[in-house]
N, C-alpha and C positions, 0 to 999 in steps of 0.2 A: 545477403548482406555482406559487406565488406568490414572487418572488424581492425583497430586499430592494433600494430603488431608494436610489441615490444612499449608496451604502454603503462603507466602508473596513474592510477587513479587520482583525482586532487588529495590533498593533503589537508585532512580534517584542524580545523582552527581551534578546539579545546587544548583544555592544559594536559589532558592524557592521551599515555599511547591506548591503544587500541588491540583488546584480545577477543579472540574467537573461538567456539567450539560448536561440538555437534550435540545433538541429542534425537533421539527417535523413540516414539512412542506407539502403542497399539491398544487398540478397540472393536467390541464388537458392536459393527452399525448395521441396524435393521432398515435405516434409510437409504443404502445402496444394496443392499443383499448380499454384502459381504460377509463372509466368515470372521475374518478381522479385518481393520482397515488400518493402515501403518499412519501417522504424523512425522514427517521430517523435521525438524527444526536445526536453525544456527541462532547460536546467541552470541551476541557484540559487546562489550563490558568494558568499563573503563578500567585499564588493566596498571599496576605499580612496577612492572618491567617487562622486558621482550621475551619471559620466559627461555625457551632454546633457542630464538632469535630466527623460528622459522615462519615466514609471511605466507596465508593462506594464497594458493589461486584465484585468480577469480571464480570461474567456472568450470568444470568439466568439459574438456573439449567434443563432449559426444552430444553435449547441450547446447552449445555455440561454438561450431567450428571456428578456429581462429583463435579463440581466449585464452589458450593458453600462453600466450606474450603479455596479459593483463597482470597487473601485480596488483595488491591490494595492501593497506595501512593494516593490515587485522593480523595479531601475531597468535601462531594456532596454539591454544591451550594455556598464555599466558596468568601470572597470577594477578588475579583480581584487586582491584584495590580496597583501602578498609572500608568499612563500614555499610548501611543500607544505602541503596541507589533505587530509585523509581525504575518500575519493569515498563517497557512497552510492546505490546501485541503488535507485530505486521503480519497482513497478507499481501503476497505479491497478486499482481493481474492474473486473469485467465489465461491457463496455458505457457504461464511463464515457468520463473523456479526461483527458489529461495533466496537468492544473490543477486535481483532484479534491481534492486533498490541499495545494493552496498554503500555510496556515495553517501547517502543520507542517514544509515545504520551509524555508517564509522564518524560521521560530525557528532549525531547524539551521544554515541557511547564518549567519545573524547570530551563530552561536556558532561558526565558523571550519568548518562542513563545505559541502564540493559536493556537492549533491544532481541526480542524473541523474533526472529522471523518463520512462519511457520507454512510449508509445505502441506497441498491437499490434493492428496493420493488421485489420480486420473484426472487433474486439471492442471497439470505441469508436470514439468522433470527435474528429478532432484538424484544428486550422489549423497548417500548414507554413509554413514562413518567408518562404513567394511569395506567401502569403497564400490560398493556396488551401485548398480543404477537405477531408479523405480521410472520408470516413463508409463505415460497413458497406458492403457489396456482394455480400453473401454472406446474403440473408435466409432460405435456407432452412438454412444451419450455425445462425445463430442460431437460430432456433424450435427447431429441434432440442436445440440446447445449454438452452434455456432450458425448454422441455418436459421433459426430462429432468431437469433439477435441479424443478420444481414436484412430477412425480410423485414426488419423494420427501420430500417435504416429510411425508407422514404418518410413513414413517418415522423422520427425521428426531424426529417429536414422540415417537414411543416410547421413541426413545434418550434424549430429554432426561429422560422420564420412569425411565431405567432409571437412568440417571447421578444422579440423583439420592437413588435410591431404596437399592435392591439393588449398583447399580457400585458405590455408595461403599467398599463391602466387597469388591469383586469382585478376581479374580487377575487376574495380564495375560493370560493367556491367553483369558477371559472378554473382556476390554477389547478383545484383537484381533478375536476374532471378533464383538464387535460393530460394531466399525469397519468388518471386511472386508463384514458386508449393505450397509453402505451406498455402499463402493467399488463394489461387486458392481453395484448398480444403477444406478448412474451411469458407464458405462465410456465414454462418448462427452468426457464432461468430465477423465475422468482420462487419456485419452488427448491432450486438446487441451491439456494442463499442456505437454507435450513441445513444443508451439510457441512456447509463452511462454518458457521456459525457452531454448530457441534467439534467441528474437528478446535477450533480456537478455544473453547470451553474447556475440552478432554484437554488441551495442550497447555493451559492454565493452569488446571489443576493439579495436573501430574509433574509440570515444573518445579510447581510450588510445594510438594510433598516433598521432590528430588533434593530441591536446596536446603531441606532443613534435616536430611542424612547429616552428622558430623564429619563424614568423610568424604563429601560431595566438593567438589571444586568450586563450586559458586556457594558454599554453607553461610548459611545467615547474611547474607549480601542484598538480601531484595526488599524495599519498602512497602509492606504490604497496601499500607496508607495511601500509596501514589505509584496506580498502575493507572496507564492510560491505551488507546489503540490508533494503529492507523491503517491506511491501507493504500493501494494505487486499484483504479477499473473496480472488479468485482471484489477483490479487496478492500478495496472505500467503501464499497455500501458493506462489505461484514463487519466494518470498525463502527460504522453507525449502526449498526444491529447490537452489537455489543455493548451499546448503553443502555440497551433496554433489556439484555439477556443477562448482566452479569452486576451486580452489586458492585464488586471490586473494581468497575472500571468507572474510573471518572471522569473522563475527557477524551475525546476522538476527534481524529482527523481523517478527511477523505478527498483523497487524491486523484482527480479526474474520474469518480468511479457513479454513473448512475443509482439509486438506488432501489436495486432490486430486493423487494422487503418481503413476507407473506403481511407485516404489520407498517407498511411505508405510510398511511394514512397517520398513525402514534405520534404527534410531534416528539423530538427530542427533546427529555428532557434536562441533559447533562450540556456541559461545554462543548462547541464542535466549531471548528472548521473546516470549512470544506471548498477547497481548491478545483477551479475549474478551468479547462482551455479557453481561448479568448473565443473558437465561435460555436462551442459547445454551449452554457447556459441550463444542463437541464439537471443542476443543483439546485434553481431555483425556487422551487416547489420547497425540499426539503428543510433549504433555511426558513422562508415564510413560514414555516409551521414548526419549527421550532420554539419551546417555551424557556430556554437559557440563553446564557451569551452566545451567541450564532455570530459566524465571521465566512462571508462571504467573498471569496478571490477569483477575479479571473485575470489569466496572464495572457497578456495580447500575443499576437505572433505564435503561439504556440498550438501543437497539437498532441493528440492522447498520448503518445510515443513520449514526445517532451517530459513526460512523467515518470522515466524509467531512467536507468543508466545510459541506455541508446544514446543522450544527449551527450556523454561523453565518450564511449567504445567504438561509436561508430566514424569510420574512416570518411566514409560519405554518406550520405541523403540517401536513404532507397523507396525505389519507387514501388507504392504497391498497386495491384490492378485487380477489378472486382468488377462486377455489375449488378448496377442500381438499374431496377424495372427492364427496360431491355435498352439500356446502354449502357455500352462497357467505360468505366472512368480508371484514370488514372490519379493517386495523388500520392506525394513524397510525406514520408510519414514524421519525419521532422520539421515542424516548423520554423517559420523565418529567425525566432528569436536567438541570440547568440547563446550557443548552448554551454559556455562558463556562466552565465547571467541568469540562464534557465537552472542550473543546481544552486547556484547562488541563491535564488529565490527560495526555493523549496526548503532548502537546509535555515533560512533567517526563520522562514514563517516558523516550520517546525518547532525549532527550538524557543524562538518568542512566544510561541502557544504552550507550550508543554511546562515554559520553565514560570509559566502564570499560572495555569491550574494545578501540576505535579509537587513545584517547588515553594508557589505563594509569591514569586518575584513580580515583581511590575513590568509589563508590556513598553520595549521601548519601538516597536512596530506596529502592531495590529491597534494598537490604541494610540497610536500617534499618526502625524500626518507628515511623517519622516517613511516614505512610501517608495517603492524599486520604480524607476521609471515605466516599468512595462503593467505594473499594476494596478488593478482596479478592486477598490474595496468596498464592500456595507458591511455593515454593523447592526446588531441587534440586541 
């Protein structure tokens, strides 16, 4: 992939500067068999000054070659704004990195949110605060998980066709049966979701403990009554699961992630926003199964990769190649939607949703008819 050289990420629209700092946690994990499991984290937050004025580089060159010319808007270890702020947990897409949605982190932080971006050892690449790189070391597991996803592509295609046709008038039982077929052919991914949920819960617990220490950089600045979760792809699935796993999580957003969960049939009982690419539609069942306020957004002319910073940082579209059945296929990883508009849509939707459910503000987008042209919206 060709990355933009000497690029500056889009400026966030909020009134605050953005600060950023590293955290790293460890715990014993029975699920993975590792002696200890590392959880690398980045925290973005509203800042009251730029500190030493050092901007965070986008991501280590070893993680994305060519990324050393990308400049963020986040000041390293800047002083945090006074007061308590809502906290959002984020999980990236499978095999990505903590910075993969920096544009959204900076936008939310500039409007007064703290965002804890959580890494998942073995499922992504990370630079620790020491400068050490943590890269996937279980090649066999990654190949198995990726192979399982590839093997399900044909079934996904038939599922999408059904949703676009007969599925429009289908009963909940029919929707459940169709979703179950996809779950059943991906047992490893469904089971692996439990590891990401555990990572997130441990990171949340340790982070909340850290910020209660008087000498901590972010001491006494988290509003524990206003905690939400969001994520992209596999991380989006994790965000929905966290509404079941923790009473602290009040609302969640899934950015284009099939709902891999061992309790996928259990209705989502907290406010949720599910955003999917225009050709996907695979969040239809979780939306229909929700028992609280729920929004299902389809973004026309977008693809899965559009839900990351690739919309902004790619110098040119990248064509991925693969095999479906016995046929070789090629697909551009970004859709036809204007990249600037795609970033704007994600930022607007996230801010509007979390402002409503974590700050108690009126929705100016999701509950209105003033929607972006490329957005289709269902509410319940």
